[in-house]
C-alpha positions in Angstrom: 13.3 -35.1 17.2 12.3 -34.0 13.9 15.8 -33.7 11.3 17.2 -36.7 12.8 18.6 -39.8 11.9 17.2 -42.8 14.0 19.9 -44.0 15.7 20.0 -40.1 16.9 16.7 -40.0 18.2 17.2 -43.2 19.9 21.0 -42.1 21.8 18.6 -38.6 22.5 16.3 -40.0 23.6 18.0 -42.4 26.4 20.1 -39.8 27.3 16.9 -37.2 28.7 15.3 -40.5 30.2 18.7 -41.2 31.7 19.1 -44.8 30.9 22.3 -46.8 30.3 22.2 -48.5 26.6 22.0 -51.6 29.3 18.7 -49.9 31.4 17.3 -49.5 27.6 17.8 -53.2 26.4 16.8 -54.6 29.6 13.5 -52.3 29.9 13.1 -53.5 26.2 13.5 -56.8 25.9 16.6 -57.1 23.6 20.2 -57.5 24.0 22.4 -55.2 24.8 24.4 -55.6 21.3 21.0 -54.6 19.7 20.6 -51.5 20.9 24.8 -50.8 20.6 23.7 -51.4 16.8 21.0 -49.0 16.5 23.0 -46.4 18.0 25.7 -46.9 15.5 22.9 -46.7 12.7 23.4 -49.7 11.4 21.9 -50.6 8.7 19.9 -53.2 9.0 17.8 -54.0 11.5 14.4 -55.7 12.4 11.7 -53.6 12.7 9.5 -54.9 15.3 12.9 -55.2 17.7 13.4 -51.3 16.7 10.5 -51.1 17.8 10.6 -52.5 20.9 12.9 -50.0 21.8 10.6 -46.7 20.8 7.2 -48.1 22.6 9.3 -47.4 25.8 9.2 -43.5 24.4 5.8 -44.4 23.0 7.1 -44.1 18.7 6.5 -46.6 16.6 8.8 -46.6 13.2 7.0 -45.1 10.2 7.4 -44.2 6.9 8.4 -40.7 6.0 8.2 -38.8 2.9 11.7 -37.9 1.5 12.4 -35.5 -1.4 12.4 -36.7 -4.8 16.3 -37.1 -6.4 17.3 -36.3 -9.9 19.5 -39.2 -10.5 
């Protein structure tokens, strides 16, 4: 999953597990709208709910190193 955005990762995992968005919402205990917004890359999402979804795939949010940009 390295190199993928959060939204791409969730969508890829959901498809690998043969889940619909509805299935993912139900199994993780979040709303369908949340799953859709997550997969669409919405910038403002509750981290606890993101972790509820990721928990199905034995994953959690975490900090990652980022290259510095000199603007």
